[in-house]
N, C-alpha and C positions, 0 to 999 in steps of 0.2 A: 219625769223626774226633774226636780228643780236643781239647777246648778248653784251650789253654795261655795262662795269664795272664802277661803281661810287665809288670814294674813301670814306672812312668812315669820313674823315675830312669834305668833301663837304656835305655829308648827315647831319652831325651834325650841321654845320653852316647853311644849308638850313632850317633845322627844327627849329633852334634857331631863325632865321629870321621870320619864319612863326609864331612861338609862340609870338615873340615880337610884331608883327603886330596885332595878335589876342588879346593878353592880354592888351597891352598898346596903341594900335591904331597907332603905328608908321608907317610911310610911307617910301618906299624905298629911296627917295631922302635925307633922314636924314643921310644916309651913304656916300653921295657924298663928295669927298674931304678927306675922312679919309685915312690915309696911312698905317694903321696897317693891315698887311696881305691882300694884294690886292685880292687874290683868295678867302679868307675867307669872305671878305666884299662883293664880288660879289655873293657868294653863299647865304649869308644872305639877300642881296637885292633881289635875285631871290625867296627866300622863302617868303619875304614880298609881292612881286608881285603876287605870287601864291595865297596867302591868299586873296588879293584884288580881284583876278579873281573868287575865290570860293564864296566870298561874293556877287559879282555881279551876279553870276549864281543863287544863292539862292534867291536874291531879285527879279530877273526876273521871278522866278516861282510864286511869289506872285502878280505879276502885272496882272490886269484884263484889257484886251485890249478894247478900245472903240468900240461900236457897229457901224458897217459900213452900213449905210442905202443904199449905192449904190450897196451893194452886195445882197440886198433883191430883190426877184423876184417881179415885179410890178403887177402880175396877181392878180385881186381881189379875195377875199375869197368867195367861193360859198358853201353855206350850202346845202348839198345834202339831209339832213334829214328834209327839210321844209315840204314836202308833208306828211311825216309820223307824224310830230308834229301837223299838222292841224287836222288829223283824230283821234288823241288820246283824250281820255276823260280827261278833265282838272279839274274835280271836286276833291276837297280835302276832304278826309274822316278823321275825328278825330280818333286818336288812343285811344283805351280803355285799 
């Protein structure tokens, strides 16, 4: 694996973007058109995008998928204990 060095300025801007998205609900497109520090704005935007991805992953964990009837085997249920239940004593004794 190749070691990739990330500048501290990028890390700081990325983390700030992540926190802005988390705390204020800002979306990456809010930074479109800003001229202040193109690389910094790009890092902040990527941080916001990462937060959105993280939220989507967390939300997908809570989703219960619908039951697919087509995936169920159509073989009827056969109770193999029918004979045994016919021969068992069905009387109910009161507990004392």
